[in-house]
C-alpha positions, 0 to 999 in steps of 0.5 A, spaced: 691 616 295 694 621 299 688 625 299 684 619 301 689 618 307 688 625 309 680 624 309 680 618 313 685 620 318 680 627 319 674 623 319 677 618 324 679 624 329 672 627 328 669 621 330 673 620 336 672 627 338 664 626 337 664 620 341 669 621 347 671 628 347 667 635 346 661 632 343 660 626 347 655 630 352 650 631 346 648 624 346 649 622 353 644 627 356 649 631 360 645 637 359 639 637 365 633 640 364 633 647 369 629 646 375 623 651 376 626 652 383 633 655 380 629 661 377 630 668 380 624 672 384 623 679 381 625 684 388 619 689 386 613 685 384 615 678 387 614 674 380 618 668 378 623 670 373 627 664 369 635 666 368 634 667 361 628 671 361 626 678 363 631 683 365 638 683 369 641 688 373 648 687 377 647 691 384 653 690 389 656 684 386 649 680 386 644 679 380 637 681 380 632 679 375 626 683 373 620 681 369 619 687 366 622 694 364 617 697 369 620 693 375 627 694 373 626 702 372 622 702 379 628 698 382 633 703 379 630 709 383 630 705 390 635 699 390 636 699 397 629 699 399 628 693 395 634 689 397 632 691 404 625 688 403 628 682 400 633 680 405 628 681 410 623 677 407 629 671 406 630 672 414 622 671 415 622 665 411 628 662 414 625 663 421 619 659 419 622 653 416 627 653 422 621 653 427 619 646 431 
């Protein structure tokens, strides 16, 4: 009888946690689909790279994603060049969106 009581208590706690606790997000869709706009742009070739694709490199506290090993190797040779180009391109696109 004690084994049955322990089993029912465990089953009740499991149900409660899955229904209202850590498992609740699985049934209620709290995991949203990733937006393609959230992807990274390869600083070498300019291709869009998903946050779970390609290669990543942390440079000066900023994460850069690359579509291929070749682009990563090219970036490693002259990281300042590509960071400067990226910042210049970002400034130009900001200026275009702010024009009347």
